[in-house]
C-alpha positions as CSV (number, residue, x, y, z in Angstrom):
1,X,0.0,0.0,0.0
2,X,1.2,3.5,-0.8
3,X,1.7,5.8,2.1
4,X,3.1,9.3,2.4
5,X,4.9,10.7,5.5
6,X,3.6,13.9,7.1
7,X,6.5,15.8,5.6
8,X,5.7,14.5,2.1
9,X,9.4,13.7,1.8
10,X,9.1,10.0,2.2
11,X,7.0,7.9,-0.1
12,X,6.3,4.3,1.0
13,X,6.0,1.8,-1.8
14,X,6.5,-1.5,-0.1
15,X,4.4,-3.7,-2.5
16,X,6.5,-3.5,-5.7
17,X,4.1,-5.8,-7.6
18,X,1.5,-3.0,-7.3
19,X,3.1,-1.3,-10.4
20,X,2.2,-4.3,-12.5
21,X,-1.5,-3.4,-12.5
22,X,-2.4,-6.5,-10.5
23,X,-4.4,-4.7,-7.9
24,X,-7.4,-2.5,-7.5
25,X,-7.5,0.2,-10.3
26,X,-7.9,3.1,-7.9
27,X,-4.9,2.3,-5.8
28,X,-2.9,1.5,-8.9
29,X,-3.6,5.0,-10.3
30,X,-2.3,6.5,-7.1
31,X,0.9,4.5,-7.4
32,X,1.3,5.5,-11.1
33,X,1.0,9.2,-10.0
34,X,3.7,8.7,-7.4
35,X,6.0,7.1,-9.9
36,X,5.4,10.0,-12.2
37,X,6.3,12.4,-9.3
38,X,9.5,10.6,-8.7
39,X,10.4,10.6,-12.4
40,X,9.8,14.4,-12.6
41,X,12.0,15.0,-9.5
42,X,14.8,13.1,-11.2
43,X,14.4,15.0,-14.5
44,X,14.5,18.3,-12.5
45,X,17.9,17.4,-11.2
46,X,16.8,16.4,-7.7
47,X,18.4,13.8,-5.5
48,X,16.5,10.8,-4.2
49,X,17.1,7.8,-2.0
50,X,15.4,4.6,-3.2
51,X,15.5,0.9,-2.2
52,X,16.9,-1.6,-4.6
53,X,17.4,-5.3,-4.6
54,X,20.7,-5.1,-2.7
55,X,21.0,-1.8,-0.8
56,X,19.4,1.6,-0.7
57,X,20.8,3.9,-3.5
58,X,21.5,7.6,-3.8
59,X,20.0,8.3,-7.2
60,X,20.1,11.2,-9.6
61,X,20.1,11.8,-13.3
62,X,23.5,10.5,-14.4
63,X,23.4,12.6,-17.6
64,X,23.0,15.8,-15.5
65,X,26.5,16.8,-14.4
66,X,25.2,19.2,-11.7
67,X,23.0,16.6,-10.2
68,X,26.0,14.1,-10.2
69,X,28.1,16.7,-8.4
70,X,25.4,17.0,-5.7
71,X,25.6,13.2,-5.2
72,X,29.4,13.3,-4.7
73,X,29.0,16.2,-2.3
74,X,26.2,14.6,-0.3
75,X,28.2,11.3,0.0
76,X,31.5,13.2,0.7
77,X,32.9,11.0,-2.0
78,X,36.2,11.5,-3.8
79,X,35.4,12.9,-7.3
80,X,38.0,10.6,-8.7
81,X,36.0,7.5,-7.7
82,X,33.6,6.4,-10.4
83,X,29.9,5.8,-9.9
84,X,27.9,3.0,-11.5
85,X,24.5,3.6,-13.1
86,X,21.0,2.0,-13.0
87,X,19.3,1.4,-16.3
88,X,15.7,0.5,-17.1
89,X,16.3,-2.6,-19.2
90,X,18.8,-4.7,-21.1
91,X,18.2,-2.8,-24.3
92,X,19.5,0.4,-22.7
93,X,22.9,-1.1,-22.1
94,X,24.1,-0.7,-25.7
95,X,23.0,2.9,-25.7
96,X,25.6,3.8,-23.1
97,X,28.3,1.1,-23.4
98,X,30.1,-1.2,-25.8
99,X,28.8,-4.8,-25.4
100,X,30.8,-7.8,-26.7
101,X,29.6,-11.4,-27.0
102,X,30.9,-12.3,-23.5
103,X,29.0,-9.4,-22.0
104,X,25.8,-10.3,-23.9
105,X,25.9,-13.8,-22.5
106,X,26.3,-12.6,-18.9
107,X,23.7,-9.9,-19.3
108,X,21.2,-12.4,-20.7
109,X,21.8,-14.8,-17.9
110,X,22.1,-12.5,-14.8
111,X,20.2,-9.3,-15.5
112,X,17.9,-8.0,-14.1
113,X,19.7,-9.1,-10.9
114,X,22.3,-8.3,-8.2
115,X,25.2,-7.9,-10.6
116,X,27.3,-4.8,-11.6
117,X,28.9,-5.3,-15.0
118,X,31.7,-2.8,-15.9
119,X,31.9,-2.1,-19.6
120,X,33.7,0.4,-21.8
121,X,31.4,3.5,-21.9
122,X,30.1,5.6,-24.7
123,X,30.4,9.4,-24.7
124,X,26.8,9.9,-23.6
125,X,27.9,9.2,-20.0
126,X,29.6,12.3,-18.6
127,X,33.2,11.8,-17.4
128,X,32.3,13.0,-13.9
129,X,30.3,9.8,-13.5
130,X,33.1,7.5,-14.9
131,X,35.8,8.1,-17.4
132,X,36.6,5.1,-19.6
133,X,34.5,2.3,-18.1
134,X,31.1,2.4,-16.4
135,X,29.4,0.0,-14.0
136,X,25.9,-1.1,-15.2
137,X,23.1,-2.2,-12.9
138,X,19.7,-3.5,-13.8
139,X,18.3,-4.3,-10.4
140,X,15.9,-7.1,-9.6
141,X,13.6,-4.4,-8.4
142,X,10.6,-3.2,-10.5
143,X,10.3,0.2,-8.9
144,X,13.9,1.4,-9.6
145,X,13.6,0.2,-13.2
146,X,10.3,2.1,-13.5
147,X,11.8,5.4,-12.4
148,X,14.9,5.0,-14.5
149,X,13.6,7.2,-17.4
150,X,17.3,8.3,-17.7
151,X,20.4,6.5,-16.4
152,X,20.5,7.0,-12.6
153,X,23.5,7.2,-10.3
154,X,23.8,3.8,-8.6
155,X,25.8,4.5,-5.5
156,X,24.8,3.4,-2.0
157,X,22.9,5.9,0.2
158,X,25.6,6.3,2.8
159,X,28.4,8.7,3.6
160,X,31.7,7.5,2.2
161,X,33.3,4.9,4.6
162,X,30.1,4.1,6.4
163,X,28.0,0.9,6.2
164,X,25.5,1.0,3.3
165,X,21.9,0.8,4.4
166,X,19.4,-2.0,3.6
167,X,16.4,-0.2,5.0
168,X,15.3,3.4,5.5
169,X,16.0,3.1,9.3
170,X,19.7,2.5,8.6
171,X,20.2,5.6,6.4
172,X,22.4,8.3,7.9
173,X,20.2,11.2,9.3
174,X,22.4,13.8,7.6
175,X,21.6,12.3,4.2
176,X,17.9,12.0,5.0
177,X,17.8,15.7,5.7
178,X,19.7,16.8,2.6
179,X,18.0,14.7,-0.2
180,X,14.9,15.8,-1.9
181,X,12.9,12.6,-1.7
182,X,13.1,9.2,0.0
183,X,11.3,6.1,-1.5
184,X,10.8,3.5,1.2
185,X,10.5,0.1,-0.4
186,X,11.0,-1.9,2.8
187,X,14.0,-4.0,3.6
188,X,16.1,-4.8,0.5
189,X,15.6,-8.3,-1.0
190,X,19.3,-9.5,-0.8
191,X,20.7,-7.1,1.9
192,X,24.1,-7.7,0.4
193,X,26.1,-5.7,-2.2
194,X,26.0,-6.7,-5.8
195,X,28.8,-8.8,-7.4
196,X,31.0,-6.6,-9.5
197,X,32.8,-7.8,-12.6
198,X,34.7,-6.1,-15.4
199,X,34.9,-7.2,-19.0
200,X,37.8,-6.2,-21.1
201,X,38.4,-7.8,-24.5
202,X,36.2,-10.7,-23.7
203,X,37.9,-11.5,-20.4
204,X,35.9,-11.4,-17.1
205,X,37.6,-10.1,-14.0
206,X,36.1,-10.2,-10.5
207,X,36.2,-6.8,-8.8
208,X,34.0,-7.7,-5.8
209,X,32.1,-10.8,-4.9
210,X,28.6,-10.1,-3.6
211,X,25.2,-11.9,-4.0
212,X,26.2,-13.9,-7.1
213,X,29.2,-16.2,-6.7
214,X,31.9,-15.5,-9.2
215,X,32.3,-19.2,-10.0
216,X,28.7,-19.2,-11.3
217,X,29.6,-16.3,-13.7
218,X,32.9,-17.7,-14.7
219,X,31.5,-21.1,-15.5
220,X,28.6,-19.8,-17.6
221,X,28.4,-21.9,-20.8
């Protein structure tokens, strides 16, 4: 059920299947309106916190350099550290990165899902986000994919060096106060960071093991 906080800053959307139109039409229309509100906030350059399949993310329009600068400032993150992006679907990946046969096989098998796949980026992605390669996420989370009308920054909603949150209650109070909107989707499904891999010239390198065991990726037929 959709709920709004008294401050109107937190939107609660715990039942993610609601956006599939499988419930009462009246409620569904309310949820669609809230999703539209979230999309508009993103397109206006605002910063939101939203639950994903793994952790809560600090999301902004990744094509808007000013919005991305705000994300770095809020996280107190080194500008030299790249940020991954959330995309709506698999088809979007080739709009923003170069995809070889190895990448296609992994994408088809594991996405949407708790995997970050680092690929050589195209010029559409600003260098402030990442310079040569970019991490791509398509979460196993319907809401985050619905609001990704543009690529979204996919960095955890925590101050640099702190533990990433898996629920709204775990989010740093300083961040809560400074963002424009918080979307509470309940406790994250996996409660563990995504596995990160990098593909260069058809070779797969493990950067960080997370939800998906690297052996499972490496042994993919």
